[in-house]
GURO-608991 format. One line per field, with one value per atom (N, C-alpha, C, O): residue number from 1; residue in one letter; atom name; x, y, z. Coordinates in steps of 0.1 Angstrom, whole numbers, plus 5000, padded with zeros to 4 digits. Example, Ala and Ser with C-alpha at 12.3 -4.5 7.8 and 13.67 -1.06 7.14 Angstrom:
num: [1;1;1;1;2;2;2;2] .
residu: [a;a;a;a;s;s;s;s] .
atome: [N;CA;C;O;N;CA;C;O] .
px: [5132;5123;5132;5142;5128;5137;5129;5134] .
py: [4943;4955;4967;4967;4978;4989;5000;5011] .
pz: [5078;5078;5078;5085;5071;5071;5079;5080] .
END
This chain:
num: [1;1;1;1;2;2;2;2;3;3;3;3;4;4;4;4;5;5;5;5;6;6;6;6;7;7;7;7;8;8;8;8;9;9;9;9;10;10;10;10;11;11;11;11;12;12;12;12;13;13;13;13;14;14;14;14;15;15;15;15;16;16;16;16;17;17;17;17;18;18;18;18;19;19;19;19;20;20;20;20;21;21;21;21;22;22;22;22;23;23;23;23;24;24;24;24;25;25;25;25;26;26;26;26;27;27;27;27;28;28;28;28;29;29;29;29;30;30;30;30;31;31;31;31;32;32;32;32;33;33;33;33;34;34;34;34;35;35;35;35;36;36;36;36;37;37;37;37;38;38;38;38;39;39;39;39;40;40;40;40;41;41;41;41;42;42;42;42;43;43;43;43;44;44;44;44;45;45;45;45;46;46;46;46;47;47;47;47;48;48;48;48;49;49;49;49;50;50;50;50;51;51;51;51;52;52;52;52;53;53;53;53;54;54;54;54;55;55;55;55;56;56;56;56;57;57;57;57;58;58;58;58;59;59;59;59;60;60;60;60;61;61;61;61;62;62;62;62;63;63;63;63;64;64;64;64;65;65;65;65;66;66;66;66;67;67;67;67;68;68;68;68;69;69;69;69;70;70;70;70;71;71;71;71;72;72;72;72;73;73;73;73;74;74;74;74;75;75;75;75;76;76;76;76;77;77;77;77;78;78;78;78;79;79;79;79;80;80;80;80;81;81;81;81;82;82;82;82;83;83;83;83;84;84;84;84;85;85;85;85;86;86;86;86;87;87;87;87;88;88;88;88;89;89;89;89;90;90;90;90;91;91;91;91;92;92;92;92;93;93;93;93;94;94;94;94;95;95;95;95;96;96;96;96;97;97;97;97;98;98;98;98;99;99;99;99;100;100;100;100;101;101;101;101;102;102;102;102;103;103;103;103;104;104;104;104;105;105;105;105;106;106;106;106;107;107;107;107;108;108;108;108;109;109;109;109;110;110;110;110;111;111;111;111;112;112;112;112;113;113;113;113;114;114;114;114;115;115;115;115;116;116;116;116;117;117;117;117;118;118;118;118;119;119;119;119;120;120;120;120;121;121;121;121;122;122;122;122;123;123;123;123;124;124;124;124;125;125;125;125;126;126;126;126;127;127;127;127;128;128;128;128;129;129;129;129;130;130;130;130;131;131;131;131;132;132;132;132;133;133;133;133;134;134;134;134;135;135;135;135;136;136;136;136;137;137;137;137;138;138;138;138;139;139;139;139;140;140;140;140;141;141;141;141;142;142;142;142;143;143;143;143;144;144;144;144;145;145;145;145;146;146;146;146;147;147;147;147;148;148;148;148;149;149;149;149;150;150;150;150;151;151;151;151;152;152;152;152;153;153;153;153;154;154;154;154;155;155;155;155;156;156;156;156;157;157;157;157;158;158;158;158;159;159;159;159;160;160;160;160;161;161;161;161;162;162;162;162;163;163;163;163;164;164;164;164;165;165;165;165;166;166;166;166;167;167;167;167;168;168;168;168;169;169;169;169;170;170;170;170;171;171;171;171;172;172;172;172;173;173;173;173;174;174;174;174;175;175;175;175;176;176;176;176;177;177;177;177;178;178;178;178;179;179;179;179;180;180;180;180;181;181;181;181;182;182;182;182;183;183;183;183;184;184;184;184;185;185;185;185;186;186;186;186;187;187;187;187;188;188;188;188;189;189;189;189;190;190;190;190;191;191;191;191;192;192;192;192] .
residu: [x;x;x;x;x;x;x;x;x;x;x;x;x;x;x;x;x;x;x;x;x;x;x;x;x;x;x;x;x;x;x;x;x;x;x;x;x;x;x;x;x;x;x;x;x;x;x;x;x;x;x;x;x;x;x;x;x;x;x;x;x;x;x;x;x;x;x;x;x;x;x;x;x;x;x;x;x;x;x;x;x;x;x;x;x;x;x;x;x;x;x;x;x;x;x;x;x;x;x;x;x;x;x;x;x;x;x;x;x;x;x;x;x;x;x;x;x;x;x;x;x;x;x;x;x;x;x;x;x;x;x;x;x;x;x;x;x;x;x;x;x;x;x;x;x;x;x;x;x;x;x;x;x;x;x;x;x;x;x;x;x;x;x;x;x;x;x;x;x;x;x;x;x;x;x;x;x;x;x;x;x;x;x;x;x;x;x;x;x;x;x;x;x;x;x;x;x;x;x;x;x;x;x;x;x;x;x;x;x;x;x;x;x;x;x;x;x;x;x;x;x;x;x;x;x;x;x;x;x;x;x;x;x;x;x;x;x;x;x;x;x;x;x;x;x;x;x;x;x;x;x;x;x;x;x;x;x;x;x;x;x;x;x;x;x;x;x;x;x;x;x;x;x;x;x;x;x;x;x;x;x;x;x;x;x;x;x;x;x;x;x;x;x;x;x;x;x;x;x;x;x;x;x;x;x;x;x;x;x;x;x;x;x;x;x;x;x;x;x;x;x;x;x;x;x;x;x;x;x;x;x;x;x;x;x;x;x;x;x;x;x;x;x;x;x;x;x;x;x;x;x;x;x;x;x;x;x;x;x;x;x;x;x;x;x;x;x;x;x;x;x;x;x;x;x;x;x;x;x;x;x;x;x;x;x;x;x;x;x;x;x;x;x;x;x;x;x;x;x;x;x;x;x;x;x;x;x;x;x;x;x;x;x;x;x;x;x;x;x;x;x;x;x;x;x;x;x;x;x;x;x;x;x;x;x;x;x;x;x;x;x;x;x;x;x;x;x;x;x;x;x;x;x;x;x;x;x;x;x;x;x;x;x;x;x;x;x;x;x;x;x;x;x;x;x;x;x;x;x;x;x;x;x;x;x;x;x;x;x;x;x;x;x;x;x;x;x;x;x;x;x;x;x;x;x;x;x;x;x;x;x;x;x;x;x;x;x;x;x;x;x;x;x;x;x;x;x;x;x;x;x;x;x;x;x;x;x;x;x;x;x;x;x;x;x;x;x;x;x;x;x;x;x;x;x;x;x;x;x;x;x;x;x;x;x;x;x;x;x;x;x;x;x;x;x;x;x;x;x;x;x;x;x;x;x;x;x;x;x;x;x;x;x;x;x;x;x;x;x;x;x;x;x;x;x;x;x;x;x;x;x;x;x;x;x;x;x;x;x;x;x;x;x;x;x;x;x;x;x;x;x;x;x;x;x;x;x;x;x;x;x;x;x;x;x;x;x;x;x;x;x;x;x;x;x;x;x;x;x;x;x;x;x;x;x;x;x;x;x;x;x;x;x;x;x;x;x;x;x;x;x;x;x;x;x;x;x;x;x;x;x;x;x;x;x;x;x;x;x;x;x;x;x;x;x;x;x;x;x;x;x;x;x;x;x;x;x;x;x;x;x;x;x;x;x;x;x;x;x;x;x;x;x;x;x;x;x;x;x;x;x;x;x;x;x;x;x;x;x;x;x;x;x;x;x;x;x;x;x;x;x;x;x;x;x;x;x;x] .
atome: [N;CA;C;O;N;CA;C;O;N;CA;C;O;N;CA;C;O;N;CA;C;O;N;CA;C;O;N;CA;C;O;N;CA;C;O;N;CA;C;O;N;CA;C;O;N;CA;C;O;N;CA;C;O;N;CA;C;O;N;CA;C;O;N;CA;C;O;N;CA;C;O;N;CA;C;O;N;CA;C;O;N;CA;C;O;N;CA;C;O;N;CA;C;O;N;CA;C;O;N;CA;C;O;N;CA;C;O;N;CA;C;O;N;CA;C;O;N;CA;C;O;N;CA;C;O;N;CA;C;O;N;CA;C;O;N;CA;C;O;N;CA;C;O;N;CA;C;O;N;CA;C;O;N;CA;C;O;N;CA;C;O;N;CA;C;O;N;CA;C;O;N;CA;C;O;N;CA;C;O;N;CA;C;O;N;CA;C;O;N;CA;C;O;N;CA;C;O;N;CA;C;O;N;CA;C;O;N;CA;C;O;N;CA;C;O;N;CA;C;O;N;CA;C;O;N;CA;C;O;N;CA;C;O;N;CA;C;O;N;CA;C;O;N;CA;C;O;N;CA;C;O;N;CA;C;O;N;CA;C;O;N;CA;C;O;N;CA;C;O;N;CA;C;O;N;CA;C;O;N;CA;C;O;N;CA;C;O;N;CA;C;O;N;CA;C;O;N;CA;C;O;N;CA;C;O;N;CA;C;O;N;CA;C;O;N;CA;C;O;N;CA;C;O;N;CA;C;O;N;CA;C;O;N;CA;C;O;N;CA;C;O;N;CA;C;O;N;CA;C;O;N;CA;C;O;N;CA;C;O;N;CA;C;O;N;CA;C;O;N;CA;C;O;N;CA;C;O;N;CA;C;O;N;CA;C;O;N;CA;C;O;N;CA;C;O;N;CA;C;O;N;CA;C;O;N;CA;C;O;N;CA;C;O;N;CA;C;O;N;CA;C;O;N;CA;C;O;N;CA;C;O;N;CA;C;O;N;CA;C;O;N;CA;C;O;N;CA;C;O;N;CA;C;O;N;CA;C;O;N;CA;C;O;N;CA;C;O;N;CA;C;O;N;CA;C;O;N;CA;C;O;N;CA;C;O;N;CA;C;O;N;CA;C;O;N;CA;C;O;N;CA;C;O;N;CA;C;O;N;CA;C;O;N;CA;C;O;N;CA;C;O;N;CA;C;O;N;CA;C;O;N;CA;C;O;N;CA;C;O;N;CA;C;O;N;CA;C;O;N;CA;C;O;N;CA;C;O;N;CA;C;O;N;CA;C;O;N;CA;C;O;N;CA;C;O;N;CA;C;O;N;CA;C;O;N;CA;C;O;N;CA;C;O;N;CA;C;O;N;CA;C;O;N;CA;C;O;N;CA;C;O;N;CA;C;O;N;CA;C;O;N;CA;C;O;N;CA;C;O;N;CA;C;O;N;CA;C;O;N;CA;C;O;N;CA;C;O;N;CA;C;O;N;CA;C;O;N;CA;C;O;N;CA;C;O;N;CA;C;O;N;CA;C;O;N;CA;C;O;N;CA;C;O;N;CA;C;O;N;CA;C;O;N;CA;C;O;N;CA;C;O;N;CA;C;O;N;CA;C;O;N;CA;C;O;N;CA;C;O;N;CA;C;O;N;CA;C;O;N;CA;C;O;N;CA;C;O;N;CA;C;O;N;CA;C;O;N;CA;C;O;N;CA;C;O;N;CA;C;O;N;CA;C;O;N;CA;C;O;N;CA;C;O;N;CA;C;O;N;CA;C;O;N;CA;C;O;N;CA;C;O;N;CA;C;O;N;CA;C;O;N;CA;C;O;N;CA;C;O;N;CA;C;O;N;CA;C;O;N;CA;C;O;N;CA;C;O;N;CA;C;O;N;CA;C;O;N;CA;C;O;N;CA;C;O;N;CA;C;O;N;CA;C;O;N;CA;C;O;N;CA;C;O] .
px: [4392;4399;4391;4380;4392;4380;4379;4389;4366;4359;4357;4349;4364;4361;4352;4349;4344;4323;4334;4344;4316;4319;4311;4299;4323;4312;4306;4310;4296;4284;4295;4301;4298;4300;4285;4275;4284;4271;4272;4282;4259;4257;4259;4260;4260;4267;4281;4285;4290;4306;4308;4317;4295;4295;4298;4308;4284;4278;4296;4302;4300;4309;4317;4320;4326;4334;4337;4347;4318;4314;4313;4312;4313;4313;4328;4332;4334;4348;4360;4368;4357;4359;4358;4366;4347;4341;4348;4351;4351;4360;4372;4378;4377;4389;4392;4399;4388;4384;4386;4391;4378;4370;4362;4358;4352;4336;4326;4322;4325;4324;4334;4345;4334;4343;4346;4337;4358;4354;4348;4350;4336;4328;4314;4305;4311;4298;4296;4303;4278;4266;4263;4263;4262;4258;4243;4238;4231;4223;4211;4214;4204;4199;4198;4198;4195;4196;4185;4189;4170;4165;4159;4153;4171;4172;4185;4185;4198;4207;4205;4207;4199;4194;4186;4184;4179;4175;4178;4171;4189;4198;4207;4210;4212;4219;4210;4214;4198;4190;4190;4190;4190;4191;4194;4200;4188;4176;4184;4194;4178;4181;4194;4202;4190;4202;4217;4228;4211;4229;4232;4242;4227;4234;4235;4246;4229;4234;4246;4254;4248;4257;4276;4287;4268;4279;4286;4298;4278;4280;4284;4291;4282;4287;4302;4309;4306;4319;4331;4343;4322;4331;4336;4344;4323;4327;4339;4348;4337;4351;4364;4372;4361;4377;4377;4388;4368;4368;4370;4372;4363;4360;4348;4346;4336;4327;4321;4320;4317;4304;4292;4285;4289;4276;4272;4275;4263;4261;4247;4241;4235;4227;4213;4216;4207;4196;4201;4193;4216;4223;4224;4220;4228;4228;4241;4243;4250;4264;4271;4266;4282;4293;4308;4317;4308;4324;4335;4339;4341;4356;4358;4359;4359;4362;4379;4388;4380;4393;4401;4414;4399;4403;4414;4421;4421;4437;4445;4458;4439;4450;4459;4470;4455;4458;4467;4474;4466;4479;4494;4495;4506;4517;4526;4528;4534;4546;4552;4551;4564;4582;4586;4593;4576;4580;4577;4582;4564;4564;4570;4577;4570;4578;4598;4606;4599;4613;4609;4617;4600;4600;4595;4598;4591;4589;4604;4608;4607;4623;4631;4642;4628;4644;4632;4625;4632;4630;4630;4619;4646;4655;4649;4647;4645;4639;4626;4627;4615;4607;4604;4593;4619;4619;4620;4620;4622;4617;4607;4604;4595;4584;4576;4565;4581;4578;4576;4566;4588;4595;4586;4589;4581;4577;4560;4553;4555;4542;4539;4528;4550;4544;4546;4545;4550;4554;4538;4534;4534;4524;4515;4518;4508;4499;4496;4487;4502;4503;4492;4486;4492;4492;4476;4465;4477;4465;4458;4448;4463;4453;4443;4432;4456;4458;4435;4424;4441;4431;4418;4407;4419;4406;4403;4391;4407;4403;4395;4383;4397;4389;4380;4377;4377;4370;4364;4354;4366;4355;4348;4346;4333;4326;4319;4326;4305;4298;4301;4303;4300;4304;4322;4328;4329;4340;4348;4358;4343;4344;4345;4353;4329;4326;4336;4342;4335;4350;4360;4363;4369;4381;4379;4390;4365;4364;4365;4374;4357;4356;4370;4376;4375;4389;4397;4404;4398;4406;4398;4403;4391;4387;4392;4393;4396;4403;4413;4418;4421;4435;4435;4444;4425;4427;4426;4435;4410;4407;4423;4423;4433;4440;4451;4457;4454;4469;4461;4471;4449;4452;4443;4433;4449;4444;4461;4468;4465;4477;4484;4496;4473;4478;4482;4478;4492;4502;4492;4484;4492;4490;4473;4471;4461;4455;4452;4442;4467;4465;4473;4469;4483;4491;4482;4484;4469;4464;4449;4440;4449;4436;4451;4451;4454;4465;4464;4457;4468;4471;4455;4455;4445;4433;4429;4423;4434;4428;4440;4438;4451;4462;4455;4456;4443;4436;4427;4428;4411;4402;4411;4413;4415;4423;4426;4420;4433;4433;4421;4419;4412;4407;4397;4388;4396;4385;4393;4392;4402;4408;4406;4407;4398;4394;4402;4400;4414;4423;4426;4436;4419;4428;4437;4437;4451;4461;4466;4476;4463;4467;4458;4464;4442;4438;4445;4451;4446;4451;4459;4460;4473;4484;4480;4485;4473;4470;4464;4469;4455;4452;4457;4455;4471;4479;4487;4490;4489;4504;4500;4507;4481;4471;4471;4471;4473;4469;4480;4479;4495;4505;4509;4506;4523;4524;4532;4528;4544;4549;4547;4555;4535;4525;4524;4530;4517;4516;4530;4534;4532;4547;4551;4555;4552;4553;4547;4552;4532;4527;4532;4533;4535;4541;4552;4554;4559;4575;4570;4572;4559;4556;4549;4547;4540;4537;4551;4553;4556;4564;4577;4580;4580;4585;4579;4584;4566;4556;4564;4573;4559;4557;4571;4573;4579;4596;4594;4602] .
py: [9734;9726;9716;9720;9704;9689;9685;9678;9687;9679;9664;9661;9653;9648;9646;9654;9632;9632;9626;9622;9634;9628;9613;9611;9600;9592;9584;9573;9592;9586;9572;9566;9568;9559;9551;9558;9537;9530;9529;9531;9524;9519;9514;9519;9498;9488;9489;9485;9498;9500;9511;9513;9516;9530;9516;9513;9511;9503;9491;9493;9483;9474;9479;9472;9499;9500;9506;9510;9506;9508;9498;9503;9485;9471;9472;9470;9474;9467;9472;9465;9490;9497;9490;9485;9493;9484;9471;9471;9462;9454;9455;9449;9459;9463;9473;9467;9481;9492;9486;9491;9467;9461;9464;9459;9473;9478;9459;9456;9454;9441;9433;9437;9421;9415;9402;9395;9397;9384;9374;9371;9362;9357;9362;9356;9375;9385;9386;9389;9380;9381;9397;9407;9394;9404;9408;9397;9417;9419;9412;9413;9408;9401;9413;9424;9406;9415;9423;9432;9424;9429;9448;9458;9440;9449;9466;9478;9449;9452;9473;9485;9465;9473;9481;9490;9486;9492;9499;9508;9497;9507;9513;9524;9510;9516;9529;9538;9524;9527;9528;9538;9518;9510;9500;9493;9496;9480;9471;9472;9465;9449;9441;9432;9448;9444;9449;9444;9461;9464;9467;9475;9463;9454;9436;9431;9429;9419;9416;9407;9431;9425;9433;9430;9442;9444;9432;9431;9423;9414;9401;9393;9398;9392;9400;9390;9405;9409;9409;9407;9412;9413;9398;9395;9390;9372;9369;9361;9378;9372;9379;9377;9388;9390;9385;9386;9378;9367;9369;9363;9388;9387;9391;9400;9383;9376;9363;9358;9361;9343;9344;9347;9337;9335;9321;9312;9320;9302;9301;9309;9294;9292;9288;9280;9293;9300;9304;9304;9307;9310;9322;9324;9330;9350;9348;9339;9360;9363;9366;9372;9361;9366;9366;9358;9376;9379;9370;9364;9370;9352;9352;9364;9350;9345;9343;9348;9333;9333;9346;9345;9352;9370;9368;9360;9374;9384;9366;9366;9354;9342;9342;9340;9344;9341;9352;9351;9365;9369;9368;9361;9372;9364;9373;9377;9379;9394;9379;9367;9393;9388;9387;9378;9403;9407;9392;9389;9384;9374;9366;9362;9360;9346;9353;9345;9361;9367;9364;9355;9366;9368;9345;9341;9339;9331;9317;9308;9324;9313;9323;9319;9333;9344;9346;9355;9335;9337;9350;9356;9357;9367;9378;9388;9375;9392;9394;9406;9390;9383;9394;9398;9399;9417;9427;9438;9425;9438;9444;9456;9428;9429;9435;9441;9434;9438;9448;9450;9457;9468;9478;9490;9475;9483;9478;9488;9469;9469;9472;9471;9476;9487;9497;9502;9502;9517;9523;9534;9510;9515;9511;9520;9506;9501;9517;9523;9523;9535;9545;9554;9542;9558;9548;9554;9535;9529;9531;9538;9526;9532;9550;9554;9556;9569;9574;9581;9565;9569;9562;9569;9547;9536;9548;9553;9552;9566;9574;9570;9583;9598;9588;9597;9577;9569;9557;9553;9551;9539;9539;9551;9532;9530;9522;9513;9527;9514;9502;9497;9492;9475;9481;9476;9492;9489;9487;9480;9497;9497;9485;9481;9481;9463;9453;9447;9455;9444;9444;9432;9454;9456;9455;9454;9455;9453;9441;9437;9431;9415;9409;9399;9416;9409;9414;9406;9428;9424;9421;9428;9417;9405;9390;9382;9389;9380;9376;9365;9390;9383;9384;9379;9391;9395;9374;9367;9367;9358;9342;9330;9353;9336;9344;9335;9356;9355;9353;9348;9354;9344;9332;9330;9323;9310;9310;9303;9317;9310;9303;9299;9304;9300;9311;9323;9305;9312;9309;9318;9305;9301;9312;9320;9307;9319;9333;9338;9339;9350;9355;9366;9349;9358;9357;9363;9344;9348;9357;9357;9361;9372;9384;9391;9385;9398;9398;9408;9390;9392;9398;9404;9396;9389;9410;9416;9416;9422;9436;9448;9430;9444;9447;9458;9431;9437;9448;9459;9440;9446;9466;9472;9470;9481;9488;9498;9483;9486;9489;9501;9480;9484;9490;9492;9495;9508;9522;9533;9519;9528;9539;9551;9521;9526;9531;9541;9526;9528;9522;9515;9520;9506;9498;9486;9512;9504;9501;9494;9505;9499;9481;9470;9483;9474;9464;9456;9461;9454;9452;9445;9456;9452;9441;9430;9445;9438;9424;9414;9422;9410;9397;9385;9415;9404;9395;9383;9409;9394;9390;9386;9391;9390;9371;9363;9369;9349;9345;9333;9349;9341;9343;9350;9327;9320;9336;9343;9337;9351;9359;9366;9359;9375;9360;9359;9356;9353;9347;9345;9347;9346;9357;9357;9365;9382;9383;9386;9382;9382;9370;9370;9364;9358;9364;9367;9365;9374;9380;9381;9390;9406;9404;9413;9393;9382;9381;9389;9374;9370;9385;9386;9393;9404;9415;9426;9411;9422;9410;9414;9397;9390;9393;9393;9395;9397;9408;9416] .
pz: [1611;1613;1611;1612;1609;1614;1623;1627;1632;1646;1645;1636;1655;1657;1663;1672;1660;1667;1687;1692;1690;1706;1706;1704;1709;1714;1725;1731;1727;1745;1747;1737;1764;1766;1760;1756;1762;1763;1778;1784;1783;1790;1794;1805;1794;1798;1805;1816;1794;1795;1810;1817;1809;1824;1836;1844;1831;1844;1849;1860;1842;1837;1848;1858;1846;1850;1865;1871;1870;1881;1889;1901;1890;1891;1894;1905;1884;1884;1897;1904;1897;1903;1921;1930;1919;1936;1935;1947;1930;1931;1933;1943;1927;1926;1943;1951;1947;1956;1970;1979;1969;1982;1983;1994;1975;1981;1978;1989;1972;1965;1973;1971;1982;1979;1977;1974;1979;1975;1980;1992;1968;1973;1974;1969;1981;1984;1969;1960;1969;1966;1960;1966;1945;1942;1942;1938;1944;1945;1931;1918;1935;1924;1916;1921;1897;1886;1890;1897;1888;1893;1903;1901;1913;1924;1916;1915;1912;1912;1897;1899;1885;1877;1882;1873;1894;1900;1908;1911;1916;1922;1913;1917;1901;1892;1879;1873;1881;1874;1854;1846;1852;1839;1840;1849;1824;1817;1828;1836;1827;1828;1815;1817;1803;1792;1792;1788;1798;1798;1811;1812;1820;1838;1828;1831;1822;1819;1814;1816;1802;1794;1808;1812;1808;1819;1827;1827;1833;1842;1832;1837;1824;1812;1810;1812;1808;1801;1816;1815;1827;1838;1846;1854;1836;1836;1832;1836;1820;1815;1811;1802;1822;1827;1840;1846;1847;1852;1876;1886;1866;1884;1888;1897;1880;1886;1882;1871;1891;1889;1891;1900;1871;1878;1879;1871;1894;1894;1891;1898;1881;1872;1888;1897;1888;1897;1909;1918;1912;1924;1928;1939;1920;1914;1908;1900;1912;1903;1917;1926;1917;1927;1925;1920;1930;1933;1933;1943;1919;1929;1938;1939;1947;1955;1954;1961;1942;1941;1934;1936;1930;1922;1925;1918;1936;1937;1939;1940;1938;1930;1926;1930;1917;1903;1899;1889;1906;1899;1904;1914;1899;1903;1902;1891;1914;1915;1914;1916;1907;1906;1928;1934;1937;1947;1960;1971;1951;1960;1960;1970;1945;1946;1953;1958;1952;1962;1974;1977;1984;1989;1996;2008;1989;1986;1988;1996;1977;1982;1988;1990;1992;2004;2013;2011;2023;2035;2043;2046;2047;2047;2043;2050;2033;2027;2035;2039;2039;2046;2057;2061;2062;2072;2064;2068;2055;2041;2040;2039;2040;2036;2051;2050;2059;2073;2078;2085;2074;2070;2061;2062;2056;2039;2045;2047;2047;2055;2066;2072;2071;2082;2085;2096;2073;2067;2058;2055;2056;2042;2055;2062;2060;2075;2075;2068;2084;2089;2084;2090;2067;2059;2056;2055;2054;2047;2065;2067;2076;2091;2092;2098;2082;2085;2071;2071;2063;2053;2057;2056;2063;2070;2081;2080;2086;2097;2086;2085;2078;2076;2061;2054;2055;2048;2053;2047;2062;2063;2064;2068;2062;2064;2078;2083;2086;2095;2099;2111;2080;2079;2080;2089;2072;2078;2089;2089;2102;2111;2121;2129;2115;2121;2122;2130;2108;2106;2110;2113;2114;2118;2135;2142;2143;2155;2157;2165;2152;2150;2146;2152;2137;2139;2147;2153;2151;2165;2175;2184;2178;2188;2189;2199;2176;2174;2174;2173;2176;2177;2191;2197;2197;2215;2220;2226;2212;2217;2210;2212;2202;2193;2207;2214;2211;2219;2233;2240;2244;2249;2250;2258;2239;2235;2235;2243;2227;2229;2213;2210;2205;2190;2188;2188;2184;2172;2155;2153;2151;2142;2137;2128;2149;2146;2148;2146;2155;2161;2144;2139;2138;2129;2113;2102;2116;2102;2107;2099;2117;2126;2123;2113;2126;2123;2110;2107;2099;2086;2080;2069;2086;2082;2083;2074;2097;2107;2094;2093;2088;2083;2070;2064;2062;2053;2050;2044;2060;2065;2062;2051;2076;2077;2063;2059;2057;2040;2034;2032;2031;2025;2028;2019;2041;2050;2046;2052;2032;2034;2021;2018;2012;1998;1992;1985;1993;1978;1971;1974;1953;1953;1952;1951;1952;1955;1960;1956;1979;1988;1988;1990;1985;1984;1977;1984;1961;1958;1956;1946;1963;1970;1984;1984;1994;2006;2000;2005;1988;1990;1983;1982;1974;1965;1975;1975;1987;1994;2005;2014;2004;2015;2014;2023;2000;1996;1995;1992;1995;1997;2010;2019;2009;2023;2027;2036;2020;2024;2029;2035;2028;2033;2054;2064;2050;2064;2069;2081;2063;2075;2076;2088;2071;2076;2091;2101;2087;2098;2112;2125;2104;2120;2129;2141;2119;2127;2128;2140;2125;2135;2142;2150;2145;2157;2168;2177;2166;2167;2176;2188;2168;2169;2176;2178;2178;2192;2203;2210;2203;2217;2222;2234;2213;2220;2222;2228] .
END
């Protein structure tokens, strides 16, 4: 019987996978600045060249953005580049947005459950801030601000579940006009 060689993964591959997971999971948020290279290498307990190689590959994938002398950031337009037939359907056929609203209602309950189990203190603070933003918008009667706050609140709860599938779904739909319209519909339905 012939045995195949077991290859150790390159350290830069492991770093790349871990950073990519943190981005897709939502722990590292779009636009967030990563710690300086020296500090990040220390946190991972790796060499700076291995970290640099991982960052270069994530930059090539479009997940990170390096600014000369300014640091490394999670790409802020990360989710806007994704195209989804469902999103196009919702944009082209407004009546199907009620279907989205029903689906989001079901998924948000599950996401809220996992958020209650897995959320960090930072997640909870963000959710509280957004809940307060909803209250302020309701008090002022600003429907646009309320629908935007509701949408951001839903995304924050979903991200707090620390589930990659939930988080990426929320981000994809959260950047689309159809999702904003669904949030507006939800506000209107709740108000009636």
